C-alpha positions in Angstrom: 101.9 -56.3 -144.1 102.3 -58.3 -140.6 105.3 -55.7 -140.0 103.0 -52.5 -140.6 100.5 -54.0 -137.7 102.4 -55.7 -135.7 104.4 -52.2 -135.0 101.1 -50.7 -134.6 99.6 -53.8 -132.1 96.3 -52.5 -132.6 93.2 -54.5 -134.9 92.1 -51.9 -138.0 94.3 -48.8 -138.6 97.7 -48.3 -137.6 97.8 -45.1 -137.0 95.4 -44.4 -134.1 98.3 -46.1 -132.7 100.8 -43.6 -131.8 100.4 -41.2 -129.0 102.2 -39.2 -126.9 102.7 -35.8 -125.5 105.7 -33.8 -126.2 107.4 -33.5 -122.8 107.8 -29.8 -123.4 106.7 -27.9 -126.1 108.5 -24.8 -126.6 107.4 -22.1 -129.6 109.7 -19.4 -130.2 108.2 -16.7 -132.5 109.8 -17.6 -135.5 107.5 -20.6 -135.2 103.7 -18.7 -135.1 102.1 -15.2 -136.5 102.0 -13.0 -133.1 98.5 -12.0 -133.8 95.7 -10.1 -130.7 92.8 -11.2 -132.9 91.1 -13.2 -130.3 88.1 -10.5 -130.0 88.3 -9.1 -133.4 84.5 -10.4 -134.4 83.1 -9.0 -131.0 84.1 -5.5 -132.5 81.7 -4.6 -134.9 84.0 -2.4 -136.6 85.8 -5.3 -137.9 86.0 -5.9 -141.4 85.6 -9.7 -140.4 82.4 -11.2 -139.5 83.0 -15.0 -137.6 80.8 -17.8 -139.5 82.3 -20.8 -138.6 84.8 -22.7 -136.4 86.1 -26.7 -137.0 88.7 -27.5 -134.1 90.2 -30.9 -135.0 92.3 -32.0 -131.9 94.0 -34.4 -130.6 92.8 -37.2 -127.3 93.8 -36.3 -123.5 96.6 -37.9 -121.7 96.1 -42.1 -121.2 97.7 -44.8 -120.4 100.7 -46.4 -122.9 99.1 -48.4 -125.9 102.5 -51.1 -125.3 104.7 -50.5 -122.6 108.9 -51.0 -123.5 109.8 -54.8 -123.0 112.1 -55.7 -120.4 112.0 -52.6 -118.1 110.1 -52.7 -114.7 106.5 -51.6 -115.8 104.2 -48.7 -114.1 101.8 -49.1 -112.0 98.5 -48.2 -114.4 95.8 -48.5 -111.8 92.4 -47.8 -112.1 92.2 -44.6 -109.5 94.4 -42.6 -112.5 91.1 -43.2 -115.1 88.6 -41.6 -112.5 86.1 -39.0 -114.5 86.1 -35.6 -112.7 82.7 -34.4 -111.8 82.8 -31.6 -113.7 83.4 -33.3 -117.0 80.5 -35.1 -117.4 77.6 -34.5 -119.3 74.6 -36.8 -121.1 75.8 -37.7 -124.1 74.6 -40.4 -126.7 77.4 -42.4 -128.9 76.1 -43.4 -132.7 77.2 -43.4 -136.4 77.1 -41.0 -138.3 73.3 -41.1 -139.5 72.0 -41.5 -135.7 72.2 -45.0 -135.4 73.9 -47.3 -133.2 77.6 -47.2 -132.6 79.5 -49.1 -134.8 81.8 -52.2 -133.4 85.0 -50.9 -132.5 87.8 -53.5 -133.7 90.8 -50.8 -132.8 89.5 -50.6 -129.2 88.5 -54.4 -128.9 92.3 -54.9 -129.4 93.5 -52.7 -125.8 90.8 -54.8 -124.2 92.9 -58.1 -124.6 96.0 -56.8 -122.4 95.7 -55.2 -119.3 98.3 -53.0 -118.5 100.4 -53.4 -114.9 98.2 -51.8 -111.9 94.8 -53.3 -114.0 94.2 -50.7 -116.4 93.6 -51.2 -120.3 96.5 -50.0 -122.7 95.2 -46.5 -124.2 92.5 -45.0 -121.9 91.9 -42.0 -120.8 93.0 -40.8 -117.7 92.0 -38.4 -115.4 95.1 -36.0 -116.4 93.7 -36.4 -119.9 89.8 -35.2 -119.3 91.5 -32.2 -117.2 93.2 -31.2 -120.5 90.2 -31.4 -122.8 88.2 -29.9 -120.4 90.5 -26.9 -120.3 90.8 -26.7 -123.8 86.8 -26.7 -123.7 87.4 -23.8 -121.5 89.8 -22.3 -124.4 87.5 -22.0 -126.5 84.6 -21.0 -124.6 86.8 -17.9 -123.6 87.5 -17.1 -127.4 83.5 -18.1 -128.8 81.4 -17.0 -125.6 83.1 -15.2 -123.5 84.9 -12.9 -126.0 82.8 -12.8 -128.5 79.2 -14.0 -128.3 79.5 -16.3 -131.4 78.2 -19.3 -129.8 75.0 -19.5 -127.4 75.8 -20.0 -123.3 74.2 -23.5 -123.7 75.1 -26.6 -126.1 72.5 -26.8 -128.7 73.3 -29.6 -131.4 71.8 -27.2 -134.0 74.6 -25.1 -133.7 77.5 -27.4 -132.7 78.3 -31.0 -134.4 80.7 -33.6 -132.5 82.1 -36.6 -134.0 84.8 -38.7 -132.8 86.8 -41.7 -134.1 85.3 -44.9 -132.4 88.0 -45.0 -130.0 87.0 -45.2 -126.4 89.5 -42.0 -125.6 88.5 -39.7 -128.2 85.2 -40.2 -127.3 85.5 -39.0 -123.8 87.8 -36.8 -124.9 85.1 -35.0 -127.1 82.6 -35.6 -124.2 85.1 -33.4 -121.8 85.7 -31.2 -123.9 82.2 -30.5 -124.5 81.8 -30.0 -120.4 84.4 -27.2 -120.6 83.0 -25.3 -123.4 79.8 -25.0 -122.0 80.1 -25.7 -118.5 78.1 -29.0 -118.4 75.1 -26.3 -119.5 73.0 -28.4 -122.3 69.5 -28.2 -123.5 69.9 -31.5 -124.9 71.6 -35.1 -125.2 74.8 -34.2 -126.9 75.1 -36.9 -129.9 78.9 -37.9 -130.4 79.0 -39.3 -134.0 81.5 -42.2 -135.0 82.0 -44.5 -138.1 83.3 -48.5 -138.4 87.1 -48.7 -139.0 86.8 -49.2 -142.5 85.3 -45.6 -143.8 87.3 -43.3 -141.1 88.7 -40.8 -142.3 90.1 -39.2 -138.9 92.5 -40.7 -138.9 95.1 -42.1 -141.4 92.8 -45.5 -142.5 95.5 -48.6 -143.4 93.3 -51.0 -142.6 90.4 -49.3 -145.2 92.8 -47.8 -148.2 94.3 -50.9 -150.0 96.8 -48.3 -151.6 97.5 -46.3 -148.4 98.7 -50.2 -147.4 100.3 -50.9 -149.9 102.6 -46.9 -150.0 102.8 -47.4 -146.4 103.9 -51.1 -145.4 107.3 -50.6 -146.7 107.8 -47.1 -145.1 107.0 -48.6 -141.2 109.2 -51.3 -142.4 111.4 -48.9 -143.3 111.7 -46.5 -140.7 113.3 -48.3 -137.3 116.7 -49.6 -140.5 117.3 -46.2 -141.3 120.8 -45.7 -140.4 121.2 -43.4 -137.7 117.7 -44.8 -136.1 119.0 -48.3 -136.4 122.2 -47.5 -134.8 120.6 -45.6 -131.9 117.8 -47.9 -131.6 121.0 -50.3 -130.8 122.2 -48.3 -128.1 119.3 -47.1 -126.0 118.2 -50.9 -126.3 121.8 -52.3 -125.1 121.6 -49.5 -122.2 118.4 -50.4 -121.0 118.7 -54.4 -121.2 116.1 -55.1 -123.9 117.1 -58.0 -125.7 117.6 -57.4 -129.5 114.8 -60.3 -130.6 112.5 -57.4 -129.0 109.9 -55.7 -131.1 110.6 -52.5 -130.1 110.8 -48.7 -132.0 111.3 -45.1 -130.9 107.7 -44.4 -130.8 106.7 -47.2 -128.5 109.5 -46.0 -126.5 108.4 -42.6 -126.5 104.9 -43.4 -126.0 105.3 -45.7 -122.8 107.8 -42.4 -121.5 105.5 -39.5 -122.0 102.7 -41.7 -120.5 104.5 -42.0 -117.3 106.2 -38.9 -116.9 103.2 -37.4 -117.7 101.3 -39.4 -114.9 103.9 -38.9 -112.3 104.8 -42.0 -112.8 108.7 -43.7 -112.4 111.0 -43.8 -115.7 114.1 -45.5 -116.1 116.9 -43.3 -115.0 119.1 -44.7 -118.1 116.4 -43.1 -120.5 116.9 -39.5 -118.8 119.8 -38.5 -121.0 117.7 -40.1 -123.7 115.3 -37.5 -123.5 115.6 -35.4 -127.1 117.5 -37.9 -128.8 114.2 -40.6 -128.3 111.6 -37.2 -129.6 113.7 -36.9 -132.0 114.0 -40.5 -133.5 110.4 -41.1 -132.7 109.3 -37.9 -135.6 112.1 -38.6 -137.8 109.9 -42.0 -138.1 106.9 -40.2 -138.7 108.3 -38.2 -141.1 110.0 -41.1 -142.9 106.3 -42.7 -142.9 104.3 -39.8 -144.3 106.8 -38.5 -146.8 105.9 -34.9 -146.7 108.3 -34.0 -149.5 105.5 -36.2 -151.9 102.3 -35.8 -152.5 100.5 -39.5 -152.6 101.0 -40.7 -149.2 99.7 -37.1 -147.4 96.9 -37.5 -149.6 95.5 -40.9 -148.7 96.3 -40.5 -144.6 93.8 -37.0 -144.9 92.6 -36.0 -147.9 88.8 -37.0 -147.0 89.4 -35.5 -143.8 90.4 -32.1 -145.4 87.5 -31.9 -148.6 85.1 -32.3 -145.7 87.1 -29.2 -143.7 87.0 -27.1 -147.0 83.2 -28.7 -147.4 81.7 -27.2 -144.7 83.0 -23.9 -145.1 82.1 -23.6 -149.2 78.2 -25.2 -147.4 78.3 -22.6 -144.8 78.9 -19.6 -147.3 75.8 -21.4 -149.7 73.9 -21.6 -146.1 73.4 -25.5 -147.9 74.6 -26.6 -144.2 72.1 -29.6 -143.2 71.6 -27.1 -140.0 72.0 -23.6 -141.2 72.6 -23.0 -137.4 75.7 -24.6 -137.0 78.6 -23.0 -136.1 81.3 -25.6 -135.3 82.8 -28.8 -135.8 84.4 -30.4 -133.2 86.6 -33.6 -134.4 88.3 -35.6 -131.9 91.2 -37.3 -133.4 94.8 -38.3 -132.9 98.2 -37.1 -133.3 98.6 -39.2 -136.1 95.7 -37.3 -137.7 97.4 -34.0 -136.3 101.1 -34.9 -138.1 99.9 -35.2 -141.4 97.3 -32.3 -141.4 100.2 -29.9 -140.0 102.6 -31.6 -143.2 99.5 -30.6 -145.6 99.4 -27.0 -144.2 103.3 -26.6 -144.4 103.1 -25.5 -141.1 105.1 -29.1 -139.1 107.4 -27.8 -136.7 108.7 -31.3 -136.2 107.5 -31.4 -132.6 105.2 -34.1 -131.5 101.6 -32.8 -131.1 100.7 -32.9 -127.6 97.8 -33.9 -125.7 95.2 -32.1 -126.3 96.8 -30.0 -129.3 94.3 -28.7 -131.7 94.1 -27.3 -135.3 91.0 -24.6 -135.3 90.0 -23.4 -138.4 87.8 -20.3 -138.4 85.8 -19.0 -141.7 85.3 -15.0 -141.9 83.7 -13.3 -144.2 84.5 -9.7 -144.5 81.3 -7.4 -144.0 82.2 -5.1 -146.6 82.9 -7.3 -149.7 81.9 -10.8 -148.5 84.9 -12.5 -149.8 85.7 -15.7 -147.5 88.9 -16.0 -145.5 90.5 -18.4 -143.4 92.3 -18.2 -140.0 93.8 -21.4 -139.1 95.7 -21.4 -135.3 97.9 -24.4 -133.8 97.4 -24.8 -129.9 96.3 -21.2 -129.8 99.1 -19.2 -132.3 97.6 -18.2 -135.2 99.5 -19.8 -138.0 100.8 -17.8 -141.7 100.1 -20.8 -144.1 102.6 -21.4 -146.4 101.1 -20.1 -150.1 98.6 -17.6 -148.2 99.1 -13.7 -148.7 98.2 -12.9 -144.6 97.1 -15.3 -141.6 93.7 -14.2 -142.8 94.6 -16.1 -145.8 91.5 -15.5 -148.6 90.0 -19.5 -148.8 90.2 -19.8 -152.9 94.2 -19.2 -152.1 93.4 -21.3 -149.1 92.0 -24.0 -151.1 94.6 -23.6 -153.5 97.3 -24.6 -150.6 95.2 -28.1 -150.0 94.7 -28.7 -153.7 97.4 -31.1 -154.0 96.2 -32.9 -150.5 92.6 -32.6 -150.6 90.3 -35.9 -152.2 86.9 -36.3 -152.6 85.0 -39.2 -150.7 84.5 -41.2 -154.5 88.1 -40.2 -156.1 89.6 -41.4 -152.3 87.7 -45.0 -152.6 88.8 -45.3 -156.3 92.2 -44.4 -155.7 91.9 -46.7 -152.3 91.1 -49.6 -154.3 93.3 -49.4 -157.5 97.1 -50.8 -156.8 98.0 -48.6 -159.9 96.8 -45.6 -157.7 100.1 -44.0 -157.4 100.6 -43.7 -160.9 97.1 -41.5 -161.1 97.8 -38.9 -158.6 
C-alpha cells in the first residue's frame, strides 16, 4: 500500500493523481462512427426526441502533479493561472445536500508542495480554463443554438453540476458553465461535491478497501513489467535520473505534457521518447485497470455507471428530484474516463486529453416511446460493442454495462469485504 500511495503522491485518492494531455490525439474513421445527428432533435420530423444529456469530462490543462526528478524544472509562475474574465460566474461549492463544502484532503496534499516559480501542483491554468470554456461553447452550439434543448440562461432546475472536491475540477466546471451559458445565470450555480471517502467520480482506493487490495499490487507491478522496466531504465539513464528516484512513465508523461501544453521548455532528450512515453504510460494504466477482467473496473466506476443509468431511468419515469432537469455535468479526471471507456468497450489506447468528454444522450422514439442512448467521445459518436446501432436501445445499453454497474449498496458491501473478489 505504501508503494501505491507513494506513486500517486496524494492523500486520499490514487486515481485523482494521474492527469495529462494527449500530445496530438488523432482519430481515424475506424475509431469513430461518422454521424451528423447534431441537429436531429431540432427537426420535428426526426423519430427521436432528446430527453436528457449527461456529460462526464476531464478537467483542463494544469500544473504538473510532480516534476521529473534530477531534470531542470520549468518555471510555473502565478501568471499562468490567471482566470480570463469571460470564465467568471457566481457559484458556490457545497456538499451533496447543499451544505458546506467537505474537507479536501487531496487538495490539501497539493498545498504542501510548491513548484519552481511559486505555484502549487495540480492547479488549473489559464490554458485549462480556456479549454473548458470552449467545451462549454461546443455544448452550447449543440444544445442551445442548433437545438433549443436548454434555456439560454442557466437555471439549477435544468442543469446539475457535480465535481470531485479538487480545485482544478471545480474551476473546470465553472468555466464550462460560463461557456455553455455565456455567463448568463438567474441564480448562483451550486457545484456539488462530496467527501473523499464516498467519492464515485474517480476510482476510490481510499474509500474502498477491496479496490485497494485488488489495485495495490497492480500499481506496484505496472513499472516492473519487463518491457516497461527496460525502457524506464534506459530513459532514466539518458535523462541522468539517479536509480534511487521514484519515477515512472506516468510521472514523466505528466510533467512533459504539462510543459508542452504551456509552451515551457522540455529536456531535448525527451523528444525521441515522446511516443514511447505515451505508449508505456497507457500500458501501465491498462495493467492497473485490467480491462480483460471485471472486478477492478466494477469497483473503479461501478457506482458512477449505476448513477448515469439511474438518472436516465428516473427521467423516463418522471421521478427525478427536479422534473425539469435536462443535463447532468460531472467534472472529473482522466482516471475516471479511462475505466469508463474500457467498460463501454471504446477505449482507443490513447490518454484522454485535457477537457475530453464522454457525453450520454437519452432519446425517446416519438412514435413508440422506446428509449435510446447515444454516446459520444470528444464530440464523435461511438458505436458501443453490444449495441445494434449508434442509437442504442436503452435495454441493450444497460446489458452492456450490467457487468460493471454497481448500486451503492452492493458497492459498499463488496468494498468492505476482503472476500469481495470471490463474489464478483
